[in-house]
C-alpha positions, 0 to 999 in steps of 0.5 A: 502364343499360349503359356507353356506348361510344366513339361515345356518349361522343364525342357527349356530350362534343362535341355541346353546342349547337345542332343537336348538342345537340338530337341528344343531347337527342332520343337521351336522350328516346328512351332515357327513353321505352323505359326507362319502358315506352313503345313507339316508332314510327320513320318513314322517308322519303327514300331512307334504305334506299339510304343503307344505314341498315340498318347501324344500324337493323337492330340497333335492330330486333333489340334491340327499340328500335323496335316499329313502322315507317312507311315509304314504298314506296321504303324498303320495297323498296330495302333488299331491293334493296341486299341482292340487288344491292349490287355492281351499284350505282354511286356518282356523287360528282359528281352535281351536275355531271351534264348532261341528256345524262349523266343520259340515259346513266345511264337507258340503262344501266339505272341509276336515280339517287338523289342520288349512288347509282344503283340497277341496274334489272336486278339490283335491280328486275327480280330482285325482280319475278320473285320477288314476282310469283309470291307475288302470283299465288299469293295472287291464285289462292287469293283471299287478300289481304295488305298490301304489307309482308306480301308482302315478308316472305313473299319474304324468309322463303321463302329465294328471294333467298338466292342473290343476297345481296351484303351481310351479312344483319345489315345488312338492316333489312327482314330483321330486321323480317321475322324479328320480324314487326314491324308496318310501315305503308306509306302510298302504297305505289302510289307505288313501283317495286313498286307500279307493277309491281303496277298494271301486272299489274292493267292487263294483267288478270293480278292483281286490285287487291283482292289487295293490301290498301289504305291504308285497311286500313293505317290501320285496322290502325294504329288497332287497334295503337295502341289495344292498345299505348298503355297506357304511351305510344307515341313518334314518331321521324320521319326526314324528312317526307312521307307516311311521317310524316303518315299514321301521326301522324294515327291519334291525332286520328282515334281521339280526334275521329272515333271519339270515343275520348276516352281515347286518349293523345297520342303520348308523344314526338316527334322529327323529323330534317329539313333542311326549312326552317320555312315556310308550309303545309309539313308537313315544315317545321312546328314540332312545336307546330303538331301540338298544334292538330291533336290529335296531341301534348300540351302536355307531350309531349317535342318535338325537332327536329333540322335536319340531314341524316338520313343523318348524324343517325339513325345517331348517335342509333341508335349512342347508343341501342345504347350504341356 
């Protein structure tokens, strides 16, 4: 094993108790999974791309420390938006104090706020729309169908966005994923800006809905991928909650119970970073052991919960895994 760098050494020296200790345990568990030959799924909820997780996550992809990603449609597109429009973003440190009128003023300026960061509509959303529409239309005309992330990969690898790049390309996790043709699951893609834009073209009669492959096709793709790659185990590293985590983790009980493939292995590792409080009926707030009852995790699956802000925790865990 390579020597750990100063960030990792700091973590090991100072992160000894409570959520800090859980962070270290989860990082070491993740590392052990990879060393044993297991593969890892990372799920991204929230606005991790706008939080610029790519600065650490892209290197995780390049170093083969993640083999498949599940993310929301927002995270899929917002990494590319940051790539092409970074200088036009506006940070609002006092976002908690904004009045409804000040929020309206941001809207009128074309600034869509995500916590303390505003995404510029013209330079980000519309810039992508112009180019992705051509790729959608080309597929539509040819009668071809692809998954949402495959269209994004086509756009990135075509080079049409190069003139707009505003950050170091190595900090874009989507570009790193596109270069490797890494499998991505994007459940509920329709609930994203590009998903809404695609639906608008369908409503106008310019594109067929069938040109975009569906969530069911994502699930069947994942089922085949899991079956083909689970010989030495597949771990589940979940950032946030929601559909990005709930959708892919369900592939195991589907294979085991619904398809009656009783030799399907459970997820071999589970970690969730979430600041969701444990509560009744909440998926994000459920403790990992509840997943045993749903046939997702085994009794002996290593399970970790880090109750903290993922924008703080995830880069530290990635730094540890990258020996930084």
